[in-house]
C-alpha positions in Angstrom: 116.5 152.5 95.9 119.5 154.7 95.7 122.8 153.7 94.1 124.4 153.5 97.5 122.2 150.5 98.6 124.3 147.9 96.8 126.4 146.8 99.7 125.6 143.4 101.3 125.4 144.7 104.8 122.5 146.9 103.8 120.4 143.9 102.7 118.8 142.3 105.9 117.6 139.0 104.4 118.7 137.1 107.4 116.5 139.2 109.7 113.4 139.4 107.5 110.9 137.1 106.0 110.4 139.4 103.1 112.4 142.3 101.7 110.6 144.7 99.4 112.6 147.3 97.4 110.8 150.3 96.0 112.8 151.0 92.9 112.2 154.7 92.2 113.8 157.5 90.2 113.3 161.3 90.5 111.5 163.1 87.7 112.8 166.7 87.9 110.3 168.1 85.5 107.3 166.9 87.5 109.2 167.1 90.9 108.2 163.6 92.0 109.4 160.1 92.3 108.4 157.6 89.6 109.0 153.9 89.1 111.9 153.0 86.9 111.1 151.3 83.6 107.3 151.7 84.1 104.9 153.5 81.8 104.0 156.9 83.0 100.4 157.8 83.7 99.6 161.5 84.0 96.3 163.2 84.7 94.7 160.1 86.1 95.0 158.9 89.7 93.0 157.4 92.4 92.4 159.2 95.7 90.4 158.4 98.8 90.3 155.2 100.8 86.9 154.1 99.5 88.1 154.3 95.8 91.3 152.4 96.7 89.2 149.7 98.5 87.1 149.1 95.4 90.1 149.0 93.1 92.0 146.5 95.3 88.9 144.3 95.6 88.5 144.2 91.8 92.1 143.4 91.4 91.9 140.6 93.9 89.0 139.0 92.0 90.9 139.1 88.7 94.1 137.9 90.4 92.2 135.0 91.9 90.6 133.9 88.6 93.6 134.3 86.4 96.7 134.2 88.6 98.5 131.4 90.4 97.8 131.4 94.2 101.5 130.6 94.7 101.9 134.4 94.2 101.2 136.8 97.0 99.2 140.0 96.7 100.8 142.8 98.7 99.3 146.3 99.1 101.3 149.2 100.5 100.0 152.7 101.1 101.1 156.0 102.6 98.5 158.0 104.5 99.3 161.7 104.4 97.8 164.5 106.4 95.5 162.1 108.2 92.2 163.8 108.9 89.5 161.0 108.9 88.3 159.4 112.1 90.1 156.2 113.1 86.7 154.3 112.8 86.2 155.5 109.2 89.8 154.7 108.2 89.7 151.2 109.8 86.4 150.4 108.2 87.9 151.0 104.7 91.2 149.3 105.7 89.3 146.2 106.7 88.0 145.7 103.2 91.5 146.1 101.7 93.2 143.7 104.2 90.6 141.0 103.5 91.5 140.7 99.9 95.3 141.0 100.0 97.9 138.8 101.6 99.9 141.6 103.1 98.9 145.2 104.0 101.8 147.6 104.4 101.5 150.9 106.2 104.2 153.2 105.0 105.6 155.2 107.9 109.0 156.2 106.5 110.1 159.6 105.5 109.7 159.9 101.7 110.1 163.6 100.7 112.0 166.6 101.8 110.8 168.4 104.9 109.8 172.1 104.7 112.5 173.1 107.2 116.0 172.0 108.1 115.2 169.5 110.8 117.5 166.6 111.5 115.7 163.3 111.6 116.7 160.0 113.2 115.8 156.9 111.2 112.1 156.5 111.0 111.7 158.4 114.3 108.2 159.7 114.0 106.7 158.5 117.2 104.2 161.2 117.3 102.6 163.8 114.9 104.9 166.6 113.9 104.9 169.7 111.7 108.1 168.5 110.1 106.6 165.4 108.4 103.3 164.4 106.8 103.7 160.6 107.3 102.3 158.4 110.0 104.2 158.0 113.3 105.1 154.4 114.0 102.9 154.2 117.1 99.8 155.0 115.0 100.6 152.3 112.5 101.1 149.8 115.3 97.8 150.8 116.9 96.0 150.3 113.6 97.6 146.9 113.0 96.6 145.8 116.5 93.0 146.9 115.9 92.8 145.1 112.6 93.8 141.9 114.2 90.6 142.0 116.3 88.3 143.3 113.5 89.2 141.0 110.6 88.7 137.2 110.5 91.1 135.6 109.8 93.6 138.1 111.3 95.4 139.9 108.4 99.1 140.3 107.9 99.8 144.0 108.6 103.3 145.5 108.3 104.8 148.9 108.4 107.8 150.2 106.6 111.1 151.4 108.0 113.8 153.7 106.7 117.1 152.6 108.1 118.9 155.9 107.4 119.3 159.3 109.0 118.9 162.5 107.1 121.7 165.0 106.9 120.8 168.6 105.9 123.0 171.4 104.5 121.9 174.9 105.2 121.7 177.6 102.5 123.1 180.3 104.9 125.2 180.5 108.0 122.2 180.7 110.2 121.7 177.7 112.5 118.2 178.8 113.7 115.5 176.1 113.6 113.5 176.5 110.5 116.4 177.9 108.4 116.1 177.0 104.6 117.9 173.9 103.4 120.3 173.6 100.5 120.1 169.9 100.2 119.5 166.7 102.2 121.3 163.3 101.9 120.8 159.9 103.5 123.4 158.8 106.0 123.9 155.3 107.2 122.7 154.7 110.7 126.0 153.3 111.8 127.7 156.6 110.7 125.3 158.7 112.6 125.8 159.8 116.3 122.5 159.4 118.1 123.2 161.6 121.1 124.3 164.6 119.0 122.5 167.0 116.7 124.6 168.1 113.7 124.3 170.9 111.2 126.6 171.5 108.3 127.2 175.1 107.3 129.4 175.4 104.2 132.5 173.3 105.1 131.9 173.7 108.8 130.0 171.1 110.9 128.3 172.3 114.0 127.3 170.0 116.9 125.0 170.5 119.8 
């Protein structure tokens, strides 16, 4: 959550059953986002769908024995540089979705892109060299397949980023792939969908 998300019109409670805010801060020394107020774990991390599946299953067992079932267990994950077969991925995802109440596929942009490429809100409808997150159509396809593979059908969601990205170029070049100086989030209602904008110093260029 950024400091700019404290205005009521940005909180869509009336349109959603659940609103989950990922409260993160930027760690400049390690060049990554970390949870605010949480203990920091370095040097140890889980990787791989099979490992994650086992961890979530064990957590579910402990949660069921010691926790109140009025609480809901929600598991969100971001799949980067997807290389496994769909069958292999879905097989592991089935095990996870069976032991949690909600499975969230994170499809929103979460890190700076390698080149200065203007992005519409959560616009990854297909694979692209400019992002390493899942396109929405893939997340929807996986959710649909899980509905037929898991009994009872699981609750599968995907995340949205309701903002556009505005880039500032380091130089006066407006060529695609030019290096960026910075990127900022812009409200969707302040963004003009039919136009592509570049900011060069104090000058804004439109196409």
